[in-house]
N, C-alpha and C positions, 0 to 999 in steps of 0.2 A: 502493499501500498502506501511504501514511500515515492515510490519514485510517480503516485499521481499525487502525493502532497505537495512534490519540492517543485511542480512544474509551476513556473510565475506567470505562465498566461491564463492560468484556470482560476478563475473565480471559486470561493466557499458555494455557491450554487451546483458551480460544472462539479472542485471538487466532491461532493456528498453525490451529483446525481452520478459520478464513475462511481462508489463505494458500496450506493442502490443496487448499481446493473453487475460489480463483482459479486459483491455477496449475493444477491439474489440468481445470476449465475452456476455458480459455487452452487447451490443451494441446487437448483432445480435441474444443472446437471449431476448432479451425483445421486440424484432419488432415480436419474434416465438412466443413470449405470446398473443403477439398483434392479429399475425393474428391468433394465433385457438381460443380466449376469439371472435374473431370480427366473425370467420366461425360456432362458436356454439351454440353462440347469433344467429348468421342469421338464423341456417338450424333447430337447435328447435320451432324461435320465426313462424317460416314460417311453418313448417310442425303442432307443438300443436296452434300458435293463430295465423298463415293465415296474419302475417304483415315478413317486409322485414327488415332489418337495413335498413337501408339509404344511400348509401355512402358503403357499404360492396364489391363487386368491386375494390372500389379505393382504400380503406385503405390496401386487399390482394395485389396490385400492385405495392402499397409505398412499404409495410413490404417486401414484397418478395425481391423487391431489396433489400433494406439495409440489410437483410439475407447475400445477393448471395455477396455483396461490402463491407459487413464484415468479411465472413467468405474466403475470396480469399486472405488479406493478409496471413493470418492464414495458410491455403497452403501454399503458398509461404515461410513463416515463417520457419518452417517444412519441406520443402519440397515434401508436400506430392501431388504434383500433377500427376495426372492420365500418367501411360508413356506403354505408347504399343511401345513393341519391335523386330515389325514383321521382321524388315532389319536386326538389330544385328547380324545377325547368319551370315548374307552374306557378314557386312561388318569387316574385317582384319586390323591391324595395326596399323598405327597413328589414318583411319581413324574414326576406332572404339573408337578409345579413347576419340577425339574428338563428338562422335555425345552424347550424354550424353552432354555438357558443350552447344555445338551448339542447343540443343532443348532449352536451359534455357536458350540462350540469345534470340530464336525463340520467347519464350512464353512471356519473357520482354520486347519483344519490340509487341504482336501482346494487350501486356495490357499496356503496354506507349500509345497506339496509341488511344485504346478505353479509354482510360483515358482525352485524348486528346477533342476526337471528347463529350465525353458525360460532358465536361469542354464547349464547344464552346456550345453546346445544354442548359448546366444552363447560360449561359453569356444570351442567347439569351431568353432563359426564364424568367429571368431577364427582360430583355430589355421591353416584349411583358407584362411581368405581367401573364404569363401563371398557369392556375390553372387548380382545377381537373372540371371535367364538372355537377359532385352534390353536394359538400361538398365545393364545392371553395377553396382548399385547395394550397397553393402557393408552387407552383411544384419543384424551383430551387432551394430553401433549400439543397431536395432528390437528386438531379441531382449535388449539389456540393459538399456534401457528398462521393458520390459514386465515383467523379470523382478527389478527392486525396483520396479514397480508394486504387483504383485503379492504380492510380502511386503511393501507398506507395509499392502496391504488386510489382508493375514494378521496381521500389529498390533492394526488395529483391529478389529477379527471378535474377537480374542482380549483385545482392552480391553472390548471390552462384552460380552463373554461372561463377563468379572468383574467387570463393573458388576452383572451383572445375579444369578450367582452374593453377592456383596457385598448385593443389594437381598431378596433370598430370606432371609439368614440376619435380615435387621432385621425383615423382617416377620411379624409371628404366627403360629402354628399352622396357625391354623385360621382366617383370612381369603384371602380374594380365591385364585387361582390363581396 
């Protein structure tokens, strides 16, 4: 991380974004590698020596959850959300200018609701000591991590929406979208 922090042209916000990218990339990459390893060992074991990996399905579920949760803040940070602009040609004037910021706000709200609901489930899983059925792994740590990452994504999407709104205010009324 020192190389990220020593770049004099990178502001504090840029360094934080780089750190977030690194952490989410490592978390998502590690979960993806674990998923691939479990899948390969399970398939080879099942087809070659007729033995399956106990709990492979559970490990796959946990890994996929972490991959999605780690990837979402990266998508939000880069504003790489999927856009389908079917209605954009129908919108004119101020409606057209508000379309993207409003879509980002709705996305941030949805991410926030998911973060909140996953947090509620994490608390419930902690209180009831919920575990996976085969391996008896506690579920709550993965749920807490997922809730936090969805919350981070909601915050990043909100910041992006606010920047779009601020940029629209600086753009003269007759120019562009």
